[in-house]
N, C-alpha and C positions, 0 to 999 in steps of 0.2 A: 655473452649476449647482453644487449642493453635492456633498459626498462621498456616493457611493452607500451605501445601507443594506446590511446583510448580506443581507437578503431580496432586494434588487435584484441583488446580486452572485451569489447562488445562482441566481437566474433567468437571469442572463447566462451563467454557466458551463453550465447545463443547455441553454440555447439553442445554445451553441457545440458542445457534445457532440452534440446532435441534428443540427447542420449537418455535423459531421465524419462522423456515421453516414450521412447522406444521400449524401455524396460517395463513401463507400466501400461502399455497398450493405448497411449494417447497420441494426439496430434499436436505438434508445436503451435499450430494455429489456435489452440485452445488457451494458450498462455500469453498474458500481457506482461511484458517486461517494463517495470517502472524504474527508471534510473533516478536514484535519490541524490539530490544535488545540494544537500546541506553542506555549507562551507565551500562550495565549488564555484570557481570563477566563471564568468560568462563565456570566455573563450573555450574553456574545457567543455562546458555544456553544449556550446555550438558544435564542437568537434564530435560529441556523442550523437547529436542529432544528424549530422552529416554522415555518421556511420550507420544510421538506420534506426536510432532510438526515436520513438514517437510519443512516449509517455514520460513525464518528468514529475518527481515527487519532492515536495519541500516539507520540512518539519516545523517551520515557524512562519507565521503570517508576516512578521516584520521583514524577514529575509526575502520572502517572495516579493513584497512591496518594493524593496530596494533593488531587486535583481531583474524583475520582469521588464522594466522600461529599457534596459540595455540589451534585451533579447527581443525587441520588437520585430526584428526581421524573421524570427522563427516562431513567434508565439502562435501564429495562425497554423503552423505545421504540427503542433504538439497538443496533447491533452495534459493539463496540470492537475496533479493529485495532491491533496492535503493529507500527509501521512503521520503528522505529529499531533500532540495534544492541542486541542482547540479550546481556548478560553471564550466564555460567552461574550466578553467585551470586544472580541475580535471577529465575531460572526459576520457583521456587515462587510468588513474588509475581505474576509475569506470568501464570501459569496461572489465578490467581484474579481477575485484572483484565481479561484480554483473551479475546475469542472466537476470534480468528484471529491468527496470527503471520506477518508478511510477510518476516521478516528472518532466516531460518535460513541461516546463511552458512558452515557447516562440518559435516562428519560428526560431529565431537566435540560440537557444540552439539545436533545432532539426537539423538544418543544420550543426552545428558543430559536433554533434554526427554522423550524416550521413557521413561526410567527414572522420572521424577518424575510423569508424567501418569497419571491414573486413568481416563481415557476418551480416545477419539480426538481429537487436536488438529488442526484444519485449519491447514496451513502452506503457505507459498511458500518455495522455495529461492532465496536471493539470489545473483545472478550478477554478478561484476565483469567485465562484458563487454569492457572496454577495458584491464584490467590496471592501473588507476590505483592507485598506492601509498597514496593517501589514502582509498580506499574499501574497505569490507568486501565479502566475497562469494567464492563459489567461482569459480575460473577456469573457462573453458569446458572445459579438459582435466580439471579436478577434477570438474566436473559429469558428464562422460562416465564417469569412473571410479567416482564415489561416489554418483551419483544413484540408481542401482538399489538400492544397499545401504541408502540412507536410506528408500526406498520400502518396504522390507521390515521396517523397525523397527515394533514394536508401538506402539499408541497414537498413531500419526501418520497423518494423512490428507493426502498431498501433493496440493495443488490445482493448482499451477502454478509458474511462475518469476516472479521479481521482479528489477528492476534500478533503479539510480539513474543516469540518463544523465549524461554529462560536460557541464560547462558549455560552452555554445556561443553564438556571436554570433547565430545564427538557429536557430529551431526545426527547420527543414529539415535542419540539419546532423546532427541526432541520428537521423534516419529510418533510416539503415543499421543503427545499433545496435539499434533496436527491431525491425527486420525480422529481424536475426540471432537475437534472443532468441525471436521468434515461431517461427522455423524450428526452434530447439532445443526449444521446447515441443512442437511437433508431432512431432519425432523421438522424444521421450520418451513420447509418447502421453498428454500432459497437455492440459488444456483451458482453463486460466485463465492470465492474464498481467497482472501488476501493474506497469504502466509508465506514465509520464507524470505530470508535476507542473505547477505553474502556468504555466510558460513553454512547455511542449511537449505538453500533454495532447491537443490536437487532432490532432497528428501521431501520437501514441500510439494514439488511437482508430482512425485510418485504418490503422494497422499491426497492429491486432488486440487492443488492450488490452481486458481485461474489468474491470479496476479502475484508476482514476486517483486519485492521491493529491494533493489540491489544498488548499493552505493560503492563501497570499497572495491568490490571485484571489477567495477568499471573504471572508477576514477583513481584508484590507489589510496594509500593511507592519507588521511587529511592532516594538514599541518596543525 
């Protein structure tokens, strides 16, 4: 058998999401598949959109700036998600490029976005659920202290919480982290949860994900 096409990979990811939904008593319509396009060429992105992907995620503002002009024919068909760390000096550019920001990782960043935005910006609050020093995000304690203050800022629409799970030998190993974040989402009265990537999106769906951010399982290994 040859290497699967992007369309075949999209179909497989959607099938796996549907199976995870069936196991957990959910509907696939509750799940937004965000195809993460970091390092992916325009032609491959276009192929994913033709296969039914309607949400695209980028990790870097600079890459989105370089890439989006060559995708002018599909930009009206997709929703762009900022899924990587956002620096305050890139906020103005990000607001012109992205429809949703998944990675608001501090009160300082939230305040800066609020000042620069001219209309409500849908955001997720990024939580560093395990306290890893290599990851961005609010600690659970900071979320409890600062989440309400962020929710009151003008021009922000807090949709839910987001996290990047720790590397694990098995997808099951991250289930407790996803569960804790779902519980925090419920405590805060939020309704959306951006969790799960190529290695663990099925567990994420079972634990309440509304958005899964999948790159490698759709586009293959990056060069």
